[in-house]
N, C-alpha and C positions, 0 to 999 in steps of 0.2 A: 396609685389606686384610682385616681380621678378619671382615668380613661376606661375603667371597667363598667360593664353593665351591672345592674343590681343582682342579676342572676349569677354573674361571675363572682361578684363580691361575696354572695351567699355561699357559693361553692368553696371559695377560699376559706371562709370561716369553718365550714363543715370539714374540709380536708385537715385543717389545723386542729380541730377538736376530736378527731377520731384516731385511734391507734392503728397504724397500717391500713388506712382506708383503701378499699378497692372499689371499682366502679359500681357494683350492685349495692354495696353498703352506702356509698355516697348517694346513689339514686334513691334508696329507701329513706334516708334522712331528708333529702330535698322534697320527696313526695309527702312526707309527714308534715313538713313545714308549710308547703304550698297547698296541701290538701287536694292535690290532683296529680295525675300521672305525669311523670317527666319522661319524655321519650328519649331513646338512645340518640336519635338524631339531633337532639338539643344538648344532651349531657356531654357526650364525648368531644364534640367540636369545641365546646366551651372549656372543658378540662385541657384540651390541647392548646387552646389560646393562652391559658394560664401558664402552661409549660413554656410556650414560646416567649412569654413576657418575663420568664425567670422567677415566677412567684411560687410555683410548685415543681417538683421533680416527679418523673414517671419512671418506674422500674418494673421489670418483669418478675412476677412471683413464680409463675409457671407458664406453660405455653398458651394458656387461655386467660390468665388473670394479670392485670397490671396493678401495682401498688403506687399510691401517690403520697407525697410528703411535702410539707411546706418548707420552702427554702428560707435561709436567713433573711433574704430580701423580702420574702413574703411575710415573715414574722414582723419585720420592721414596718412594713406597710400596714399591717393589722394594728400594730401599736400606735402608729401615727393616726390612723383612722379613729381608734378609741380615744386618743387625746383630743382630736378634733370634735368628736361627738360629745365628750365630757364638757366642752365649753357651752353646749347648748341644752344639754339634758341634765337636770338636777333631780336625781332620785333619792 
């Protein structure tokens, strides 16, 4: 996870937290968090990068819609990140 951008890390969290997330649902969640529009030209290449890194899977729901899912490696990376964060954040 150390080689991800902050945006890619946020995408991984969003994909992990949604049930059968598709591009527009992910886009809406990211826009709500960032409080600004997330363009398709930023969203989809970064999702593809996470697929290439083996952190999420992409499958086709229908001819127009892809569904994303966190891989077991992606979940391990998220857990490791949370453990690392917990060392520094005491809430």
